[in-house]
N, C-alpha and C positions, 0 to 999 in steps of 0.2 A: 468357441471354446475362447475363454478369457484372456486378455494379454496380462503380461507381469504386472506388478504394482503400481498403485500411484500415490505420491505423496503430495499433499496440499499445505501450503505454509501460508500463515499471516505474515506480515512484515513487523508493522509497529508493536512492539511489547513482546514479541515473539522472536523473529530472527535479529530484529534489531532492539537494543536496550533503550526503550523511550518513545517518544514521538517525532518521527523525522520530518515531518511537516513543520511542527514549531520549531525544530533546531533549523531547518532550512530557512525559515523567516528570519531567525536571528543572524544567519549567516550571510544573507544576502542584504540586511538592513542594519545589521548593527543593534546595540541593545536600546540606544534611544530610539532609533526608528521602529524598532519591533514595539517597544512599549507605548510609545506615542499612539501607533496604529491600534494598539489592543485596546486602547481606552476609547478610541472611536467605535471600535466594535463592541463594547460592552453591552449596549442596548440589545443588539442582536443575540449576545451571548445569553442574555437573560431570558429573550423570546424563546430561545432553544431550551433554556433550563426548565421553562414553565409550559414546554409543548406547544408553543404557538407557531414554531417553525421545526422542520426535522433536521436531522444530522446534515443531510445533503445541503440543504438551503443555507443552514448556519456556515458549513465548511465552503462553500460557493462565496457567500458574501465576505468571509474573510480574505479568501484567495483574491478576490476582485479587489479589495482594500489594499492588498499588497502589490499585484501584479498587473492588473488591467491596464492595457496601453503598452506594456512592454513589448519590445522586440523579442521575436521568438527565438532568435538565434543565440541572443543574449543570455536570455532565461535558460535555454538548453546548454550552453557553456558552463553557466554557475551550477547547473543541476550536476553537470559533469564533475565539475571541480568538487562539488559537496562530496560526491560519491567517492572520489579520490581522496579527499583531505579528512573527511569527518566520518563516513561509514565504517571503513576498516576496523578501527578501534571501538565501535559501538556494536558489532555484531556479538551475538551471545555464543560463546564458545561451545557451551553444551549442545545449543542448537546445531551448531557446524559440526560437530562430531555424528550427529544423527544424519544430516543430510549427506555426510560423507557415507555412512552406512547405506543410505538408500541407493547412492551411487553403485557402490559395489554390488548391490543385489539386482542392478538393472533397472531400477524403478524410474518411470516418467516423473519429473517433478516439476510443480508450479508454485510461484508466489502469487497469491490471489489478495489483493490489497487496495485499501482505499486510498493509499498513497498514489500519486500521480506517477503516470507512466514514465514519465521523464526522471523522475527520482528513483527508478527501480533498473532501467535498462542496463546502466554498466554494471551495477552490483551482481544483476542476475546473469550477465553474461559471464562475470569473473566467477559465479558460483556454478556455472553450467547448468542453470535451470531456467525454465520458461517464466515468463511473468505476466500478469494480467493487473492492470491498474485502473485508475480513474483517468479518463483521457480529457485533456484540454481542447477547448475550441479555439481555433487559430485562424484569422481571417485576415489576407492581405499581408502574412508575414507578422501580425501583430497578435498577441495573447489578449483575448477580449475580456477575460475575468470569469467568463461562464465554462461549464463543463460540456463536452462534447457527448459524454455517456453519464449515465446515472452515477452518482457516488457509488463505488465498488466495496458495498457494506452488507451486512444481513443477508438476505435472500438473494441480492444482485451478484453476491459471491458465487453462488452456484449456477446463476443464469448465465453468467460470463463464461464460467468454465465449460457448460455444455455447448457453447458456441465454437468450442474446439476440440472437444473430447466427448464421448459417450462413457460417462462413469461406469455405466453397467457393464462394459467391456474391459473392465481392469479390476482384478483382485489380487490380494488385498489391497482396499484404499485406508491411508492414512491421513490424519489431517491434526495440524497443530496451530492452536489459537490461544488468545489469552483474556478474550471478551466476550460480552452478549453479541456482538458483531459479527463473531466468528461461529454462532451456534448453527446457522444453516448449514455451514460447511461442515461442522464437525459431526451433524448427524447425517450427513452423506456417507462418513468414514464407517469401516470396519473396526478400526483402530483409532480412536479420537484422544488427544492429549491437551488437556488445557492446562496453561502453565507449568507444563513439564514435556519433557522429550523421551523418558523411558520408564 
């Protein structure tokens, strides 16, 4: 017998209005630091755009440019502050209404996002929802600039979910996304919502 429903949420562009990674880069480095590093990143951006590197490789290069060598506790502290200072005002109110409805129905809920886990945990806890994100590599207390898990995007979203639950045991399944990176997750659902919530 199937369990009660399951709701799967993308974060950036869905629950969160905008790109939380870009907003976090600006939060931690200021406008000058952000734009100067983005100029350095430009060749990698162009390689990604023409298909020479994939989404995950481009994102890892960008992350490394900003945070390689950082003390993990410092990074984690700023990720927490960002979620306290910035995220609440950028959560989509319509999405939150639907999230609340799922809670009322007793559905299990997950944020499944390419966003870094550290940028999701506090918010997910406040929303009373599980989260799966891209995990960072940390060695000897330092952020290496590499990812410990594949970028949680596309098919990886479904693969990560299946590490924790068996989707076939839940009915109905709802999924919410805003881009092609959510396609695999949306295809898993009985009711899929692209750029809408009702």
